[in-house]
MDTraj code that builds the backbone (N, CA, C; nanometers):
import mdtraj as md
import numpy as np

residues = "MET ASP GLN ALA ASP LEU ARG THR ILE GLY THR LYS THR ALA PRO ARG VAL THR VAL ARG GLN ILE ALA ALA GLU VAL CYS SER HIS THR GLY ASN SER VAL HIS ALA VAL MET GLY ARG SER ARG VAL PRO HIS VAL CYS ARG VAL ARG GLU LEU VAL CYS TYR ILE ALA HIS ARG ARG GLY LEU THR LEU SER GLN ILE GLY ARG ALA LEU ARG ARG ASP HIS SER THR ILE LYS HIS ALA ILE GLU ASN GLU VAL ARG ARG ARG ALA GLU GLU SER ALA".split()
xyz = np.array([
    [0.0845, -0.1169, 0.0000],
    [0.0000, 0.0000, 0.0000],
    [0.0892, 0.1235, 0.0000],
    [0.0621, 0.2162, -0.0889],
    [0.1450, 0.3365, -0.0959],
    [0.0737, 0.4544, -0.0297],
    [0.1401, 0.5682, -0.0248],
    [0.0877, 0.6863, 0.0424],
    [-0.0397, 0.7381, -0.0240],
    [-0.0505, 0.7255, -0.1547],
    [-0.1707, 0.7714, -0.2244],
    [-0.2925, 0.6919, -0.1787],
    [-0.2747, 0.5612, -0.1598],
    [-0.3847, 0.4778, -0.1112],
    [-0.4260, 0.5197, 0.0291],
    [-0.3280, 0.5467, 0.1151],
    [-0.3587, 0.5872, 0.2523],
    [-0.4340, 0.7190, 0.2564],
    [-0.4029, 0.8109, 0.1657],
    [-0.4710, 0.9406, 0.1641],
    [-0.6167, 0.9277, 0.1230],
    [-0.6511, 0.8260, 0.0448],
    [-0.7885, 0.8134, -0.0029],
    [-0.8787, 0.7385, 0.0942],
    [-0.8220, 0.6697, 0.1924],
    [-0.9038, 0.5965, 0.2885],
    [-0.9874, 0.6963, 0.3676],
    [-1.1150, 0.6750, 0.3734],
    [-1.2034, 0.7572, 0.4532],
    [-1.2438, 0.8895, 0.3929],
    [-1.2140, 0.9133, 0.2667],
    [-1.2480, 1.0422, 0.2072],
    [-1.3851, 1.0423, 0.1411],
    [-1.4447, 0.9276, 0.1250],
    [-1.5754, 0.9203, 0.0616],
    [-1.6852, 0.9318, 0.1673],
    [-1.7954, 0.9936, 0.1300],
    [-1.9077, 1.0063, 0.2212],
    [-1.9705, 0.8694, 0.2409],
    [-1.9959, 0.8369, 0.3669],
    [-2.0534, 0.7064, 0.3982],
    [-2.1419, 0.7207, 0.5216],
    [-2.2299, 0.6239, 0.5439],
    [-2.3121, 0.6286, 0.6634],
    [-2.2246, 0.6208, 0.7890],
    [-2.2788, 0.6665, 0.9010],
    [-2.2042, 0.6676, 1.0262],
    [-2.1583, 0.5261, 1.0623],
    [-2.0349, 0.5168, 1.0995],
    [-1.9761, 0.3898, 1.1372],
    [-1.9087, 0.4053, 1.2724],
    [-1.8678, 0.2946, 1.3306],
    [-1.7988, 0.2995, 1.4591],
    [-1.6485, 0.3139, 1.4372],
    [-1.5803, 0.3563, 1.5413],
    [-1.4348, 0.3693, 1.5361],
    [-1.3726, 0.2319, 1.5114],
    [-1.4281, 0.1290, 1.5724],
    [-1.3750, -0.0070, 1.5527],
    [-1.3882, -0.0496, 1.4069],
    [-1.4989, -0.0159, 1.3420],
    [-1.5159, -0.0500, 1.2003],
    [-1.4140, 0.0247, 1.1144],
    [-1.3911, 0.1503, 1.1473],
    [-1.2917, 0.2280, 1.0737],
    [-1.1538, 0.1679, 1.0957],
    [-1.1231, 0.1327, 1.2200],
    [-0.9932, 0.0724, 1.2512],
    [-0.9752, -0.0586, 1.1751],
    [-1.0802, -0.1391, 1.1680],
    [-1.0715, -0.2660, 1.0957],
    [-1.0428, -0.2434, 0.9480],
    [-1.1086, -0.1438, 0.8886],
    [-1.0870, -0.1135, 0.7470],
    [-0.9440, -0.0638, 0.7225],
    [-0.8986, 0.0292, 0.8055],
    [-0.7631, 0.0829, 0.7902],
    [-0.6606, -0.0289, 0.8115],
    [-0.6821, -0.1121, 0.9122],
    [-0.5891, -0.2210, 0.9401],
    [-0.5846, -0.3224, 0.8268],
    [-0.6968, -0.3427, 0.7596],
    [-0.6966, -0.4356, 0.6468],
    [-0.6109, -0.3820, 0.5324],
    [-0.6014, -0.2497, 0.5219],
    [-0.5189, -0.1874, 0.4176],
    [-0.3723, -0.1767, 0.4575],
    [-0.3465, -0.1616, 0.5873],
    [-0.2093, -0.1386, 0.6327],
    [-0.1413, -0.2640, 0.6856],
    [-0.2190, -0.3681, 0.7103],
    [-0.1611, -0.4915, 0.7619],
    [-0.1346, -0.4898, 0.9115],
    [-0.1931, -0.3959, 0.9830],
    [-0.1772, -0.3884, 1.1277],
    [-0.2903, -0.4603, 1.1972],
    [-0.2703, -0.4874, 1.3242],
    [-0.3699, -0.5537, 1.4063],
    [-0.4672, -0.4513, 1.4646],
    [-0.5958, -0.4812, 1.4573],
    [-0.6965, -0.3939, 1.5175],
    [-0.6722, -0.3872, 1.6680],
    [-0.6352, -0.4988, 1.7263],
    [-0.6072, -0.5045, 1.8696],
    [-0.4965, -0.4062, 1.9068],
    [-0.3916, -0.4004, 1.8272],
    [-0.2806, -0.3086, 1.8552],
    [-0.3244, -0.1637, 1.8398],
    [-0.4008, -0.1343, 1.7357],
    [-0.4448, 0.0030, 1.7097],
    [-0.5431, 0.0500, 1.8172],
    [-0.6312, -0.0367, 1.8599],
    [-0.7285, -0.0012, 1.9621],
    [-0.6684, -0.0068, 2.1024],
    [-0.5505, -0.0642, 2.1151],
    [-0.4868, -0.0822, 2.2448],
    [-0.3962, 0.0320, 2.2843],
    [-0.3026, 0.0024, 2.3722],
    [-0.2145, 0.1029, 2.4312],
    [-0.0779, 0.1133, 2.3654],
    [-0.0533, 0.0394, 2.2602],
    [0.0781, 0.0374, 2.1962],
    [0.1230, 0.1775, 2.1576],
    [0.2524, 0.2046, 2.1811],
    [0.3103, 0.3325, 2.1412],
    [0.4185, 0.3135, 2.0361],
    [0.4193, 0.1978, 1.9728],
    [0.5120, 0.1709, 1.8634],
    [0.4791, 0.2690, 1.7505],
    [0.5797, 0.3360, 1.6950],
    [0.5524, 0.4430, 1.5968],
    [0.4592, 0.4050, 1.4815],
    [0.4783, 0.2879, 1.4201],
    [0.3915, 0.2552, 1.3064],
    [0.2478, 0.2297, 1.3511],
    [0.2272, 0.1814, 1.4723],
    [0.0914, 0.1618, 1.5244],
    [0.0285, 0.2977, 1.5564],
    [0.1069, 0.3870, 1.6140],
    [0.0570, 0.5223, 1.6436],
    [0.0164, 0.5947, 1.5161],
    [0.0929, 0.5776, 1.4114],
    [0.0622, 0.6406, 1.2815],
    [-0.0724, 0.5909, 1.2287],
    [-0.0959, 0.4618, 1.2396],
    [-0.2233, 0.4047, 1.1945],
    [-0.3365, 0.4546, 1.2839],
    [-0.3130, 0.4621, 1.4139],
    [-0.4146, 0.5123, 1.5068],
    [-0.4505, 0.6578, 1.4740],
    [-0.3506, 0.7391, 1.4402],
    [-0.3769, 0.8777, 1.4013],
    [-0.4623, 0.8828, 1.2751],
    [-0.4365, 0.7938, 1.1831],
    [-0.5164, 0.7867, 1.0606],
    [-0.6606, 0.7487, 1.0944],
    [-0.6791, 0.6551, 1.1852],
    [-0.8131, 0.6148, 1.2283],
    [-0.8861, 0.7340, 1.2905],
    [-0.8171, 0.8096, 1.3752],
    [-0.8770, 0.9277, 1.4375],
    [-0.9188, 1.0291, 1.3317],
    [-0.8322, 1.0537, 1.2363],
    [-0.8583, 1.1493, 1.1291],
    [-0.9826, 1.1083, 1.0500],
    [-0.9881, 0.9831, 1.0105],
    [-1.1016, 0.9343, 0.9312],
    [-1.2300, 0.9399, 1.0124],
    [-1.2235, 0.8970, 1.1377],
    [-1.3427, 0.8988, 1.2228],
    [-1.3951, 1.0409, 1.2386],
    [-1.3056, 1.1360, 1.2548],
    [-1.3477, 1.2753, 1.2695],
    [-1.4074, 1.3274, 1.1389],
    [-1.3477, 1.2910, 1.0270],
    [-1.4029, 1.3307, 0.8963],
    [-1.5410, 1.2706, 0.8731],
    [-1.5652, 1.1549, 0.9323],
    [-1.6951, 1.0883, 0.9188],
    [-1.8002, 1.1460, 1.0126],
    [-1.7606, 1.2432, 1.0959],
    [-1.8592, 1.3106, 1.1794],
    [-1.8594, 1.2728, 1.3254],
    [-1.7698, 1.1850, 1.3675],
    [-1.7633, 1.1515, 1.5090],
    [-1.6928, 1.2631, 1.5847],
    [-1.7363, 1.2879, 1.7068],
    [-1.6746, 1.3933, 1.7871],
    [-1.5445, 1.3428, 1.8479],
    [-1.4640, 1.4375, 1.8955],
    [-1.3380, 1.4006, 1.9607],
    [-1.3649, 1.3123, 2.0828],
    [-1.4684, 1.3434, 2.1563],
    [-1.5031, 1.2639, 2.2745],
    [-1.5456, 1.1223, 2.2372],
    [-1.6238, 1.1095, 2.1317],
    [-1.6665, 0.9758, 2.0879],
    [-1.5469, 0.8914, 2.0452],
    [-1.4574, 0.9520, 1.9700],
    [-1.3376, 0.8804, 1.9250],
    [-1.2520, 0.8446, 2.0455],
    [-1.2360, 0.9393, 2.1365],
    [-1.1570, 0.9157, 2.2567],
    [-1.2110, 0.8024, 2.3414],
    [-1.3418, 0.7978, 2.3586],
    [-1.4015, 0.6880, 2.4363],
    [-1.3737, 0.5536, 2.3713],
    [-1.3860, 0.5474, 2.2399],
    [-1.3640, 0.4209, 2.1688],
    [-1.2193, 0.3742, 2.1800],
    [-1.1258, 0.4701, 2.1773],
    [-0.9832, 0.4357, 2.1830],
    [-0.9260, 0.4446, 2.3245],
    [-1.0122, 0.4761, 2.4218],
    [-0.9720, 0.4907, 2.5616],
    [-0.8614, 0.5950, 2.5780],
    [-0.8872, 0.7106, 2.5179],
    [-0.7944, 0.8228, 2.5250],
    [-0.8719, 0.9519, 2.5452],
    [-0.8027, 1.0527, 2.5960],
    [-0.8622, 1.1825, 2.6192],
    [-0.8897, 1.2524, 2.4854],
    [-0.9917, 1.3380, 2.4843],
    [-1.0253, 1.4077, 2.3601],
    [-0.9096, 1.4943, 2.3104],
    [-0.8280, 1.5465, 2.4021],
    [-0.7154, 1.6303, 2.3587],
    [-0.6089, 1.5468, 2.2868],
    [-0.5948, 1.4220, 2.3248],
    [-0.5031, 1.3309, 2.2563],
    [-0.5529, 1.3035, 2.1148],
    [-0.6834, 1.2894, 2.1006],
    [-0.7435, 1.2659, 1.9693],
    [-0.7246, 1.3894, 1.8818],
    [-0.7428, 1.5076, 1.9395],
    [-0.7223, 1.6313, 1.8644],
    [-0.5785, 1.6400, 1.8143],
    [-0.4839, 1.6050, 1.8999],
    [-0.3425, 1.6069, 1.8618],
    [-0.3154, 1.5061, 1.7492],
    [-0.3753, 1.3880, 1.7576],
    [-0.3573, 1.2857, 1.6540],
    [-0.4100, 1.3356, 1.5196],
    [-0.5248, 1.4008, 1.5214],
    [-0.5828, 1.4534, 1.3978],
    [-0.4938, 1.5635, 1.3404],
    [-0.4449, 1.6502, 1.4260],
    [-0.3543, 1.7570, 1.3808],
    [-0.2278, 1.6987, 1.3184],
    [-0.1748, 1.5916, 1.3785],
    [-0.0566, 1.5253, 1.3222],
    [-0.0852, 1.4718, 1.1825],
    [-0.2012, 1.4098, 1.1650],
    [-0.2363, 1.3529, 1.0349],
    [-0.2583, 1.4632, 0.9315],
    [-0.3226, 1.5719, 0.9708],
    [-0.3430, 1.6851, 0.8796],
    [-0.2077, 1.7418, 0.8374],
    [-0.1175, 1.7583, 0.9330],
    [0.0166, 1.8096, 0.9042],
    [0.0913, 1.7152, 0.8099],
    [0.0822, 1.5861, 0.8366],
    [0.1504, 1.4862, 0.7530],
    [0.0973, 1.4905, 0.6110],
    [-0.0334, 1.5032, 0.5949],
    [-0.0927, 1.5104, 0.4606],
    [-0.0516, 1.6366, 0.3879],
    [-0.0419, 1.7471, 0.4595],
    [0.0006, 1.8735, 0.3983],
    [0.1448, 1.8635, 0.3506],
    [0.2309, 1.8008, 0.4306],
    [0.3713, 1.7840, 0.3920],
    [0.3857, 1.6930, 0.2714],
    [0.3033, 1.5872, 0.2653],
    [0.3118, 1.4919, 0.1549],
    [0.2616, 1.5527, 0.0245],
    [0.1659, 1.6442, 0.0341],
    [0.1111, 1.7027, -0.0885],
    [0.1946, 1.8214, -0.1380],
    [0.2816, 1.8719, -0.0514],
    [0.3642, 1.9882, -0.0895],
    [0.4843, 1.9469, -0.1718],
])
top = md.Topology()
chain = top.add_chain()
for i, resn in enumerate(residues, 1):
    res = top.add_residue(resn, chain, resSeq=i)
    for name in ("N", "CA", "C"):
        top.add_atom(name, md.element.get_by_symbol(name[0]), res)
traj = md.Trajectory(xyz[None], top)
């Protein structure tokens, strides 16, 4: 899977889904474990996938609090993850 594929995940309008469903879809594309992404792992590649899940979930209309509850994290952590993903996408497109 290349960077272009990762940028297109979650960009299409779809009915409301759960964070776990989004994580499962992203993990199927990235080859990561849903358990690791939904868990406490701080391994960089898992964190990167988790940030992508947060970004997609927020784009799909879930609130920071809803995403945080699903991932067992504070809403401010989710906001930071989304900001990281937005920054990463801006750098990749520049």
